[in-house]
C-alpha positions as CSV (number, residue, x, y, z in Angstrom):
1,M,107.9,83.5,134.6
2,I,107.9,80.7,136.5
3,D,105.2,80.2,139.3
4,F,107.3,79.6,142.5
5,S,104.3,78.0,144.5
6,P,105.1,74.8,145.7
7,T,105.1,71.9,143.6
8,P,102.0,69.7,144.2
9,F,103.3,66.4,146.2
10,P,103.3,63.3,143.5
11,P,100.8,60.5,144.3
12,S,103.7,58.1,144.7
13,G,107.6,58.0,144.9
14,R,109.9,60.7,146.5
15,H,109.7,64.2,146.7
16,V,112.2,66.9,148.8
17,P,112.0,70.4,147.9
18,V,115.8,70.5,146.9
19,V,117.7,68.2,144.6
20,I,121.3,69.3,145.2
21,V,123.2,67.7,142.0
22,G,126.8,67.8,142.5
23,A,128.9,67.2,145.8
24,G,131.5,69.9,145.5
25,P,132.2,72.9,147.9
26,A,129.3,74.3,146.7
27,G,126.6,71.6,146.7
28,L,127.9,70.8,150.2
29,A,127.9,74.2,151.5
30,L,124.3,74.8,150.0
31,A,123.0,71.1,151.6
32,N,124.3,72.3,155.1
33,V,122.6,75.4,155.5
34,L,119.6,73.9,154.4
35,R,119.6,71.4,156.8
36,S,120.3,73.3,159.6
37,A,117.3,75.6,158.6
38,R,115.2,72.5,158.4
39,V,114.9,72.7,154.7
40,D,114.5,69.0,153.4
41,C,117.3,68.0,150.6
42,V,118.9,65.3,148.7
43,V,122.2,65.5,147.3
44,L,123.6,63.6,144.2
45,E,127.1,62.7,143.3
46,A,128.5,60.9,140.5
47,E,131.8,60.1,142.2
48,S,132.6,58.1,145.5
49,R,133.1,59.6,148.9
50,P,136.8,58.6,149.0
51,F,137.4,60.2,145.3
52,I,135.7,64.0,146.2
53,E,137.4,63.7,149.8
54,Q,140.8,63.2,148.0
55,R,140.8,65.5,144.9
56,P,143.1,67.8,144.6
57,R,141.8,71.3,144.1
58,A,142.3,74.8,145.3
59,G,143.5,75.8,148.7
60,F,143.2,79.7,149.2
61,I,139.8,80.8,151.1
62,E,139.0,84.5,151.3
63,E,138.3,85.5,154.7
64,W,134.8,86.5,154.0
65,A,133.9,83.0,153.1
66,V,135.7,81.7,156.2
67,R,133.6,84.0,158.6
68,A,130.4,83.2,156.4
69,L,131.2,79.7,157.0
70,E,132.1,80.2,160.5
71,R,128.3,81.7,161.2
72,H,127.0,78.6,159.7
73,G,129.1,76.0,162.2
74,L,131.2,75.2,159.4
75,A,134.6,76.0,159.9
76,V,135.4,74.5,163.3
77,R,138.4,72.5,161.7
78,L,139.1,75.0,159.4
79,L,140.0,77.5,162.1
80,E,142.1,75.3,163.8
81,Q,143.9,74.3,161.0
82,A,144.4,76.7,158.4
83,Q,147.6,78.8,157.8
84,T,146.9,82.3,157.2
85,H,148.5,84.4,154.6
86,T,149.1,88.4,154.7
87,E,151.4,89.2,151.9
88,C,152.4,87.9,147.9
89,E,155.7,88.5,146.2
90,F,156.3,89.0,142.9
91,R,159.6,88.1,141.5
92,I,160.5,89.8,138.2
93,G,164.3,90.9,136.7
94,G,165.8,89.0,139.4
95,E,164.7,91.2,141.9
96,R,162.2,90.2,144.9
97,H,158.7,92.5,145.5
98,R,156.6,91.9,148.5
99,F,153.2,93.3,148.6
100,G,151.2,93.1,152.3
101,Y,147.8,93.2,151.2
102,T,146.5,92.4,154.9
103,Q,148.4,95.9,155.6
104,V,146.6,97.7,152.9
105,S,143.2,95.8,153.1
106,G,142.6,94.6,156.9
107,H,142.0,91.1,155.1
108,R,143.8,87.6,154.8
109,H,143.8,84.3,153.0
110,F,143.4,81.2,154.6
111,V,145.5,78.1,153.3
112,Y,143.2,75.1,153.4
113,P,143.0,72.4,150.8
114,Q,139.9,72.0,149.0
115,P,139.7,67.9,150.0
116,L,139.8,69.1,153.7
117,L,137.0,71.4,153.3
118,V,135.0,69.0,151.3
119,S,135.9,66.2,153.9
120,D,134.5,68.9,156.6
121,L,131.2,69.5,155.1
122,V,130.5,65.8,154.1
123,R,131.1,64.8,157.5
124,E,128.8,67.8,159.0
125,Y,125.9,67.1,156.7
126,A,125.9,63.2,156.6
127,D,127.6,62.1,159.8
128,V,126.5,64.9,162.1
129,K,123.1,65.9,160.6
130,G,122.1,62.7,159.1
131,G,121.7,64.3,155.4
132,D,120.7,62.2,152.4
133,I,123.5,62.0,150.0
134,R,123.9,59.5,147.2
135,F,127.2,58.9,145.9
136,G,128.1,56.9,142.9
137,V,124.9,57.9,141.1
138,R,124.7,57.5,137.2
139,D,123.2,58.7,134.1
140,V,121.3,61.7,135.9
141,E,118.8,63.8,133.9
142,L,116.6,66.7,134.7
143,H,112.8,66.6,133.9
144,D,110.5,69.6,133.5
145,V,112.9,72.1,134.7
146,D,110.6,74.9,133.5
147,G,107.4,73.6,134.4
148,E,105.7,72.9,138.3
149,T,106.8,69.6,138.8
150,P,110.9,69.3,137.9
151,S,112.4,66.0,139.2
152,V,115.7,64.5,138.7
153,S,116.1,60.7,137.8
154,Y,119.6,58.9,137.9
155,T,120.5,55.0,137.9
156,D,121.6,53.5,141.4
157,P,124.8,52.2,141.7
158,D,124.2,49.0,143.6
159,S,120.6,47.9,142.0
160,G,121.3,49.1,138.5
161,E,117.3,50.4,139.0
162,R,116.1,54.0,137.9
163,R,115.2,56.0,140.2
164,R,113.1,59.6,140.3
165,I,112.8,62.2,142.7
166,T,110.6,65.5,142.4
167,C,110.9,68.5,144.2
168,D,110.4,72.6,144.0
169,V,114.1,73.5,143.1
170,I,117.2,72.2,141.4
171,A,120.7,72.9,142.6
172,G,123.1,72.5,139.6
173,C,126.5,72.4,141.6
174,D,128.0,69.8,139.3
175,G,130.9,71.7,137.6
176,A,131.8,72.5,134.1
177,R,131.4,69.2,133.0
178,G,128.2,68.4,134.9
179,V,124.9,67.5,133.5
180,T,122.9,70.6,134.8
181,R,124.8,73.1,132.8
182,A,124.0,71.0,130.0
183,S,120.4,71.0,130.5
184,L,119.8,75.0,129.8
185,P,118.6,75.1,126.5
186,P,120.8,77.3,124.2
187,E,118.1,79.8,123.3
188,R,117.8,80.8,126.9
189,A,121.4,81.1,128.4
190,H,124.0,82.5,126.8
191,T,127.9,81.7,127.6
192,A,130.4,84.4,127.5
193,R,134.3,83.0,127.0
194,L,137.8,84.3,127.2
195,D,140.8,82.0,126.0
196,Y,144.3,82.9,127.2
197,G,146.0,81.7,124.8
198,V,148.3,79.8,127.3
199,G,148.4,76.7,129.1
200,W,149.2,76.2,132.9
201,L,151.3,72.8,134.0
202,A,149.7,72.1,137.6
203,L,152.0,70.5,140.0
204,L,151.7,69.4,143.3
205,A,155.1,68.4,145.4
206,E,155.6,66.6,148.2
207,A,157.9,68.9,149.4
208,P,157.4,71.6,152.1
209,P,156.6,75.6,151.0
210,S,160.3,77.9,150.0
211,S,158.4,80.8,151.1
212,D,155.7,82.1,154.0
213,C,153.5,83.5,151.0
214,V,152.6,83.0,147.7
215,V,154.9,83.8,144.7
216,F,154.5,84.7,141.5
217,G,157.3,84.7,138.9
218,V,157.2,87.0,135.9
219,H,159.5,85.4,133.3
220,P,160.4,86.1,130.1
221,R,160.3,82.2,129.6
222,G,157.1,82.1,131.1
223,F,154.8,82.6,134.5
224,A,155.7,80.5,137.8
225,A,153.7,80.2,141.1
226,H,154.6,79.0,144.2
227,M,151.5,78.2,146.9
228,A,151.7,76.4,149.8
229,R,148.9,73.6,150.5
230,G,150.2,72.5,154.0
231,P,153.1,72.1,155.8
232,Q,154.5,69.0,153.6
233,V,152.9,69.7,150.2
234,T,153.4,72.6,147.7
235,R,151.2,73.7,144.4
236,Y,153.2,74.7,141.8
237,Y,152.3,76.3,138.4
238,L,154.0,76.5,135.0
239,E,153.4,78.7,132.1
240,C,153.5,76.2,128.9
241,P,151.8,75.9,125.3
242,P,148.2,75.6,125.5
243,G,147.3,71.5,124.9
244,D,151.0,70.5,126.1
245,D,151.2,67.1,127.2
246,A,152.0,66.5,131.0
247,A,154.3,63.9,130.0
248,N,156.7,66.4,128.5
249,W,157.6,67.6,131.6
250,S,160.0,64.9,133.5
251,H,160.9,65.7,137.3
252,E,164.3,67.2,136.2
253,R,162.7,69.4,133.7
254,V,160.3,70.8,135.8
255,W,162.4,71.6,138.8
256,S,164.9,73.3,136.4
257,E,162.6,75.6,135.2
258,L,161.2,76.4,138.4
259,R,164.3,77.3,139.6
260,T,165.3,79.6,136.5
261,R,161.7,81.3,136.7
262,L,161.2,81.5,140.6
263,S,165.2,82.1,141.4
264,V,166.1,85.8,142.5
265,A,169.0,87.5,144.7
266,G,168.4,86.6,148.6
267,A,165.3,84.1,148.1
268,A,165.8,80.4,150.0
269,P,166.5,77.9,147.2
270,L,163.4,75.8,146.1
271,T,162.6,72.5,148.7
272,E,162.2,69.8,145.9
273,G,160.0,66.8,146.5
274,R,158.5,64.3,144.4
275,L,155.7,65.5,142.0
276,I,152.3,63.8,143.0
277,E,150.3,65.7,140.2
278,K,150.9,66.9,137.0
279,R,148.3,68.2,134.5
280,V,147.9,70.9,131.9
281,L,144.9,73.4,132.4
282,D,144.6,75.7,129.0
283,M,143.8,78.9,130.7
284,H,140.2,80.0,129.8
285,N,137.0,81.6,131.9
286,Y,133.4,81.3,131.2
287,V,130.2,83.0,132.5
288,V,126.8,81.3,132.0
289,Q,124.2,84.3,132.0
290,P,121.4,84.1,133.1
291,M,122.4,81.3,136.0
292,T,119.0,80.2,136.4
293,Y,116.3,78.7,133.8
294,G,113.0,77.8,135.3
295,R,113.2,76.0,138.5
296,L,117.0,75.0,137.8
297,F,119.4,77.2,140.0
298,L,123.4,77.2,138.8
299,A,126.1,77.5,141.3
300,G,130.0,77.3,141.4
301,D,131.8,76.1,138.2
302,A,128.6,74.8,136.7
303,A,127.6,78.4,136.2
304,H,131.4,80.0,136.0
305,L,134.8,79.4,135.6
306,V,137.7,81.2,136.2
307,A,141.3,80.4,135.8
308,P,143.5,79.8,139.0
309,I,145.0,82.9,137.8
310,A,144.1,84.8,141.5
311,A,142.3,81.5,143.3
312,K,138.9,82.6,142.8
313,G,137.0,79.5,142.1
314,M,136.0,78.2,145.3
315,N,135.4,81.0,146.5
316,L,132.9,82.3,143.9
317,A,131.3,78.9,144.3
318,L,131.0,79.4,148.0
319,Y,129.3,82.6,147.3
320,D,126.6,81.5,145.3
321,A,125.8,78.5,147.4
322,L,125.6,80.6,150.5
323,T,123.2,83.5,148.2
324,L,121.2,80.2,147.1
325,A,120.9,79.2,150.2
326,D,119.5,82.6,151.9
327,A,117.3,82.8,149.0
328,L,115.8,79.1,149.5
329,V,115.3,79.5,153.3
330,A,113.5,82.7,152.6
331,Y,111.3,80.9,150.2
332,F,110.6,77.9,152.2
333,H,109.9,79.6,155.4
334,E,108.4,82.9,154.4
335,G,107.3,82.1,150.9
336,D,109.6,85.0,150.3
337,T,110.4,84.4,146.3
338,G,112.6,87.7,145.9
339,G,115.8,86.2,146.5
340,L,115.4,83.4,143.8
341,R,114.4,85.8,141.3
342,G,117.2,87.9,142.1
343,Y,120.0,85.4,142.4
344,S,121.6,85.4,139.0
345,A,121.6,89.0,138.9
346,A,123.2,89.1,142.6
347,C,126.2,86.6,142.1
348,L,126.9,87.6,138.4
349,R,127.8,91.2,139.7
350,R,130.6,89.4,141.9
351,V,131.4,87.1,139.0
352,W,131.9,89.7,136.8
353,E,134.2,91.6,139.4
354,Y,136.3,88.6,139.6
355,Q,136.8,87.9,136.1
356,E,137.5,91.4,135.4
357,F,140.4,91.5,137.8
358,S,141.5,87.8,136.4
359,E,141.8,89.0,133.4
360,W,143.8,92.3,134.4
361,F,146.4,89.8,136.7
362,A,146.7,87.4,133.7
363,E,148.1,90.5,131.5
364,L,150.7,91.2,134.3
365,L,151.6,87.6,135.0
366,H,152.0,87.0,130.9
367,G,153.2,89.9,129.4
368,P,156.6,89.1,129.6
369,S,156.4,86.3,128.0
370,S,153.9,87.0,125.6
371,Q,157.0,87.9,123.1
372,D,154.9,91.1,122.1
373,P,156.9,94.5,123.3
374,F,153.7,96.2,124.0
375,R,152.2,93.7,126.4
376,A,155.5,93.3,128.0
377,G,155.6,97.2,128.4
378,N,152.1,96.9,129.9
379,A,152.9,94.4,132.3
380,G,155.7,96.4,133.7
381,A,153.6,99.6,134.2
382,R,150.9,97.7,136.0
383,L,153.5,96.1,138.5
384,R,155.5,99.6,138.9
385,R,152.1,100.9,139.6
386,L,151.1,98.4,142.2
387,F,154.1,99.4,144.1
388,D,154.3,103.0,143.4
389,S,150.7,104.2,144.0
390,P,148.6,103.8,147.2
391,V,145.5,104.0,145.3
392,A,146.7,101.5,142.9
393,A,148.0,99.2,145.8
394,A,144.4,99.5,147.3
395,A,142.6,98.5,144.5
396,F,144.7,95.2,143.8
397,A,144.4,94.3,147.7
398,E,140.9,94.7,147.5
399,S,140.4,92.4,144.5
400,Y,142.8,90.0,145.4
401,I,141.3,89.7,148.7
402,G,137.9,89.4,147.5
403,A,136.8,92.3,149.9
404,G,135.3,94.2,147.1
405,G,131.5,94.1,145.4
406,G,128.0,94.2,146.9
407,S,128.4,91.1,149.6
408,N,126.6,91.6,152.9
409,R,128.7,88.5,154.0
410,R,131.8,90.0,155.3
């Protein structure tokens, strides 16, 4: 058991209570809350500021997350500019099926691309609050994570010098390929994995949305999806073989396949445009258990990955960050270690709820294209039950909007 008494201040060198590795939504949300609570921290980011503010990622934010950000003063521009969605649509067998999840659950989604949220959080932390964030750092290493004097070292991008910061706590918010998750000893952390056996071709099109809601195309040729990212940009997905090469998908092939899988009677034709992103995602999930080791606390994709089947990744990252922020503020201001000791269990409860829903939803979306009559039959039964049973509709809406689970953030 780690002793959470404060780290002795070193005779020389920089010491801060918290070092945050990674400047994505989790790291920046955490940094902002700590800064507002007068808990000093340093954020280390391998990429440049322009890069993280332009990197295309998720765009759907659950209402509980928006309200939590709003309580911390971090949602001003989001609330001014974000669209809201209250329905989704399933297209299957040439028919459209609208599902009004807000009518069922009372909650809605906010459409706000992750680069905009990251820009807001960087500006608030660095420019408004004067927080310490260091971009372009290289060769980050963690030291003495399970001891009393943890530290993080890195190479300064300008001078090329090695620098070291001692701290009380390290927050690992640097994603699936970051150094913090790799610092966990294999014998102290177990990673549970699920491979869906399919790929998704992720596309961004310079084209206005062709629908006023998210559209899920369930088709024998493969799943397809339409998701607005703004008034002039739309996210599309196409199911493809795992490991496929995005170069195999020409502009003409992409739009032909989207029309085939998403066209139904009564629906407006797709508005086509230039494809500004094409990449293949192999659909898989993982969960690291526990999400802590010594004085290292993982958050977001460093701790778990949810395939973008139900737009849960950024929402889980924000949940982790805000939960960890509460625990750290209580620790540094009141000496209360309960939140830190219970952090992993608190987050994993929600993580597994989202993972279970993701797997359930994946079978609904991918079953008809699996070439397995049993899976296809199950997928059809799930969809029919969703529209025929008020109880099933309520359960789906609660999971889809993230309103379930033991969270005090709503």
